[in-house]
C-alpha positions as CSV (number, residue, x, y, z in Angstrom):
1,M,99.5,-109.3,-87.5
2,A,100.8,-107.3,-84.6
3,T,99.4,-104.1,-86.1
4,A,96.0,-105.7,-86.7
5,T,95.9,-106.9,-83.1
6,T,96.9,-103.4,-81.7
7,Q,94.0,-101.8,-83.6
8,A,91.5,-104.3,-82.4
9,E,92.6,-103.7,-78.8
10,K,92.2,-99.9,-79.3
11,K,88.6,-100.4,-80.6
12,G,87.7,-102.7,-77.7
13,N,89.1,-100.1,-75.2
14,I,87.0,-97.4,-76.9
15,W,83.8,-99.4,-76.6
16,R,84.5,-100.3,-73.0
17,K,85.0,-96.5,-72.2
18,W,81.6,-95.7,-73.8
19,V,80.0,-98.5,-71.9
20,L,81.5,-97.1,-68.7
21,V,80.2,-93.6,-69.6
22,V,76.6,-94.8,-70.4
23,V,76.5,-96.7,-67.1
24,A,77.8,-93.7,-65.2
25,V,75.2,-91.4,-66.9
26,L,72.4,-93.9,-66.0
27,L,73.6,-94.1,-62.5
28,V,73.5,-90.4,-62.2
29,I,70.0,-90.2,-63.7
30,A,68.8,-92.9,-61.3
31,G,70.3,-91.0,-58.5
32,N,68.5,-87.9,-59.4
33,I,65.3,-89.6,-59.8
34,G,65.7,-91.1,-56.4
35,V,66.5,-87.7,-54.8
36,F,63.4,-86.0,-56.6
37,Y,61.2,-88.8,-55.5
38,Y,62.4,-88.5,-51.9
39,L,61.8,-84.6,-51.9
40,F,58.4,-84.9,-53.6
41,S,57.2,-87.5,-51.0
42,R,58.4,-85.4,-48.1
43,Q,56.7,-82.3,-49.6
44,S,53.5,-84.2,-49.9
45,N,53.7,-85.4,-46.3
46,T,54.2,-81.9,-45.1
47,N,51.2,-80.6,-47.0
48,N,49.0,-83.4,-45.6
49,I,50.1,-82.6,-42.1
50,S,49.6,-78.9,-42.5
51,T,46.0,-79.1,-43.9
52,R,44.7,-81.0,-41.0
53,Q,41.8,-79.0,-39.7
54,S,40.6,-77.6,-36.4
55,V,37.0,-76.5,-36.5
56,T,35.3,-74.3,-34.0
57,T,31.6,-74.0,-34.0
58,N,29.1,-71.6,-32.3
59,R,28.4,-74.3,-29.8
60,G,32.0,-74.0,-28.5
61,G,33.0,-77.6,-29.5
62,T,36.3,-78.3,-31.2
63,S,37.4,-81.4,-33.2
64,T,41.0,-81.9,-34.5
65,I,41.8,-84.4,-37.3
66,G,45.1,-86.2,-36.8
67,Q,47.4,-86.6,-33.8
68,N,50.4,-84.6,-35.0
69,V,50.8,-80.8,-34.5
70,P,50.8,-79.2,-38.1
71,T,53.5,-77.0,-39.3
72,N,51.0,-74.3,-40.1
73,P,48.4,-74.8,-37.4
74,L,44.7,-74.0,-38.2
75,T,43.4,-70.8,-36.9
76,S,40.2,-71.2,-34.8
77,V,37.8,-68.4,-34.8
78,L,35.2,-68.0,-31.9
79,T,31.9,-67.1,-33.3
80,H,28.7,-65.6,-31.6
81,G,25.4,-66.5,-32.9
82,P,24.1,-69.1,-35.3
83,K,27.3,-69.1,-37.5
84,T,30.1,-71.5,-38.2
85,V,33.5,-70.0,-39.3
86,I,36.4,-72.2,-40.5
87,T,39.8,-70.6,-41.2
88,L,42.4,-72.8,-43.0
89,V,46.1,-71.6,-43.3
90,T,48.2,-73.8,-45.6
91,N,51.8,-72.7,-46.7
92,G,51.1,-69.1,-46.0
93,S,47.8,-69.1,-47.9
94,T,44.5,-68.4,-46.0
95,A,41.1,-69.6,-46.9
96,T,38.0,-68.7,-44.9
97,A,34.5,-70.4,-45.2
98,I,31.6,-68.9,-43.4
99,N,28.2,-70.7,-43.1
100,A,25.9,-67.8,-42.4
101,T,22.8,-69.9,-42.1
102,T,20.6,-68.5,-39.2
103,T,17.9,-70.3,-37.3
104,T,15.0,-68.0,-36.3
105,T,12.7,-69.1,-33.5
106,T,9.2,-68.0,-34.1
107,P,7.1,-67.6,-31.1
108,S,3.9,-69.5,-30.9
109,P,0.9,-67.3,-31.5
110,T,-1.4,-66.5,-28.6
111,P,-4.7,-68.3,-29.3
112,T,-7.7,-66.0,-29.8
113,P,-10.2,-66.4,-26.9
114,V,-13.5,-68.0,-27.7
115,S,-16.2,-65.3,-27.9
116,D,-19.6,-64.5,-29.2
117,T,-21.3,-61.2,-29.8
118,L,-25.2,-61.3,-29.6
119,T,-28.2,-59.0,-29.8
120,V,-31.3,-59.9,-27.7
121,Y,-34.4,-58.1,-28.8
122,F,-37.2,-57.4,-26.3
123,I,-39.8,-58.2,-28.9
124,N,-38.7,-61.8,-28.9
125,G,-39.3,-62.2,-25.2
126,T,-38.3,-65.7,-23.9
127,N,-37.4,-66.8,-27.4
128,G,-33.8,-66.0,-27.0
129,V,-30.6,-66.4,-29.1
130,S,-27.8,-68.9,-28.6
131,T,-24.1,-68.7,-28.8
132,T,-22.3,-70.3,-31.7
133,H,-19.5,-71.6,-29.4
134,S,-19.6,-74.1,-26.4
135,Y,-18.6,-72.6,-23.1
136,K,-17.5,-74.2,-19.8
137,G,-16.2,-72.8,-16.6
138,Q,-15.4,-69.1,-16.1
139,V,-17.1,-67.0,-18.7
140,T,-17.2,-63.1,-18.8
141,I,-20.3,-61.5,-20.0
142,T,-20.8,-57.8,-20.9
143,V,-24.2,-56.5,-21.6
144,S,-25.5,-53.0,-22.4
145,G,-28.8,-51.4,-23.7
146,A,-32.4,-51.1,-22.6
147,G,-36.0,-51.6,-23.8
148,E,-39.6,-51.3,-23.0
149,E,-41.2,-54.3,-21.3
150,S,-44.5,-52.6,-21.6
151,K,-45.3,-49.2,-23.1
152,N,-43.2,-46.4,-21.4
153,K,-41.9,-48.9,-18.7
154,W,-38.1,-49.1,-19.3
155,V,-35.8,-51.9,-18.1
156,D,-32.2,-52.8,-18.8
157,A,-30.6,-56.2,-18.2
158,F,-31.2,-56.2,-14.4
159,Y,-33.3,-53.1,-13.4
160,S,-36.6,-51.6,-14.0
161,Y,-36.1,-47.8,-13.7
162,T,-39.4,-46.0,-14.9
163,D,-43.0,-46.4,-14.2
164,S,-45.7,-47.1,-16.9
165,S,-45.8,-43.4,-17.7
166,G,-42.0,-43.2,-18.4
167,N,-41.3,-41.3,-15.1
168,P,-38.0,-42.3,-13.4
169,T,-38.3,-44.5,-10.4
170,T,-35.9,-46.2,-8.0
171,P,-34.2,-48.9,-9.9
172,T,-35.8,-52.2,-9.0
173,H,-34.5,-55.7,-9.7
174,T,-36.9,-58.6,-9.9
175,S,-35.4,-62.0,-9.2
176,T,-38.6,-64.1,-9.5
177,Y,-40.2,-65.4,-12.7
178,P,-40.5,-63.9,-15.3
179,G,-38.0,-61.2,-14.1
180,W,-38.6,-58.7,-16.9
181,G,-34.9,-58.5,-17.6
182,L,-32.0,-60.8,-18.9
183,W,-32.6,-64.4,-19.0
184,I,-29.7,-67.0,-19.1
185,N,-30.4,-70.6,-20.3
186,G,-34.1,-70.3,-20.0
187,G,-34.3,-68.7,-16.5
188,V,-33.8,-65.5,-14.7
189,A,-30.2,-64.2,-14.7
190,D,-30.0,-64.7,-10.9
191,N,-29.6,-68.5,-11.5
192,Y,-26.1,-67.7,-12.8
193,V,-25.2,-64.1,-11.6
194,Q,-24.4,-63.7,-8.0
195,P,-24.4,-61.1,-6.8
196,I,-26.4,-59.0,-9.3
197,P,-24.3,-55.9,-10.3
198,S,-25.3,-52.5,-8.8
199,Y,-27.5,-50.3,-11.0
200,N,-25.6,-48.3,-13.7
201,S,-27.5,-45.3,-15.2
202,N,-25.5,-46.0,-18.4
203,H,-27.0,-49.5,-18.4
204,Y,-23.7,-51.3,-18.9
205,Y,-22.8,-54.3,-16.9
206,S,-19.9,-56.8,-16.8
207,F,-20.0,-60.0,-14.8
208,T,-18.6,-63.7,-14.7
209,I,-20.6,-66.8,-14.5
210,N,-19.6,-70.5,-14.3
211,A,-20.9,-72.0,-17.4
212,P,-22.1,-75.6,-17.2
213,G,-20.7,-76.7,-20.6
214,G,-22.4,-76.3,-24.0
215,Y,-24.1,-73.5,-25.7
216,L,-25.5,-70.5,-23.7
217,T,-28.8,-69.0,-24.4
218,F,-30.0,-65.4,-23.7
219,A,-33.6,-64.0,-23.8
220,I,-35.8,-61.4,-22.1
221,G,-38.1,-62.5,-19.2
222,D,-41.4,-61.3,-20.7
223,T,-44.2,-63.5,-22.0
224,Y,-46.3,-60.7,-23.5
225,T,-44.2,-58.9,-26.1
226,K,-46.5,-57.0,-28.5
227,D,-45.7,-53.7,-26.8
228,N,-42.0,-54.4,-26.4
229,T,-39.2,-52.3,-27.9
230,G,-35.4,-52.0,-27.6
231,Y,-32.6,-54.6,-27.3
232,L,-29.6,-55.7,-25.3
233,S,-26.1,-56.2,-26.8
234,L,-24.0,-59.0,-25.2
235,T,-20.4,-60.2,-25.5
236,V,-19.5,-63.6,-24.2
237,T,-15.9,-64.6,-23.7
238,Q,-14.4,-67.8,-22.4
239,Q,-11.7,-67.3,-19.7
240,N,-8.6,-69.5,-19.6
């Protein structure tokens, strides 16, 4: 009986030792897990802090996420022109993103001035031609050319400069009806042109009138046109 009891005690001691060993191993494993968890959590917090960003835009404004100073601070890059640059430094690694989108300002085109180019034939007399645009205020008119208001008697827009035989004479301007030269809006040019330009042997004149608003008509002050030849070329331009 004593021998059997001793063996039973030895077996009990052996099991207790194994239980203690297992418990010790479990405690060691649990301790290691706790250490790894602590280290992993700390590393994650460090990475989160170091990746907080500071962004500099081309407008010069800077915004910082978070209140703590990062271990590896973000490098700000001052840019010139329509470009945004972000440089991020994390644990020694550098990543740069560049938004190179540019904004181009296109100047507004200069509007084309309102203008008409007309031909006034002497053969049509007072039945003139009209502009296709409406004019009001300051209008510049250029006119050139000449024609016969009767056989061999030559006139330009403002002056008669030959006799009925075609011989040169002192240039003469007629301001009374019918005028023999350029008409504007159904009457002699003098109603709009003051003063009348000086005579030009090249028969080219440029002047400015104050248009009343609406279309302008141009004609030749001659009521008998069967013996008429020639024409006047006009350019009408609205001033700003």
